[in-house]
C-alpha positions, -999 to 999 in steps of 0.1 A, spaced: -476 771 -778 -474 806 -764 -467 793 -729 -438 773 -742 -424 803 -759 -427 824 -728 -411 798 -706 -383 793 -731 -376 831 -732 -375 832 -694 -351 804 -692 -328 818 -719 -328 852 -703 -321 837 -669 -292 816 -683 -277 846 -700 -277 865 -667 -264 836 -646 -229 838 -633 -227 800 -634 -250 771 -642 -256 759 -607 -290 759 -590 -281 791 -571 -267 808 -602 -298 801 -623 -321 812 -594 -302 845 -593 -304 848 -630 -342 843 -629 -345 870 -602 -328 895 -626 -353 889 -654 -377 919 -653 -407 927 -675 -404 908 -707 -435 911 -729 -455 879 -727 -468 860 -758 -499 849 -739 -526 869 -722 -539 903 -729 -517 930 -744 -495 945 -717 -490 911 -699 -454 909 -687 -431 881 -675 -405 884 -648 -394 872 -614 -382 890 -583 -367 882 -550 -401 878 -533 -422 872 -564 -424 836 -576 -451 841 -603 -439 848 -638 -470 864 -654 -480 900 -644 -510 918 -657 -543 906 -672 -532 872 -682 -564 852 -675 -583 849 -708 -615 828 -707 -622 811 -739 -649 787 -752 -652 764 -782 -681 771 -806 -685 752 -839 -649 740 -837 -634 774 -831 -621 790 -799 -634 824 -790 -626 847 -761 -655 852 -737 -660 889 -728 
């Protein structure tokens, strides 16, 4: 669910920054999105795109979890 929230925020921010709703306009809008706080990952994980950066998540976003007795827990 957090991933959907993060992707939705990125798209909304990109569309708000787009000059037009063409492929090129949305790409330029995405490249203007810088450092939104992410809902997933560790505290301090950020979302954003740049001209040469095609990954949206930045920071300590890989969280290893396991299921124990029907509950998910972070593995330290």
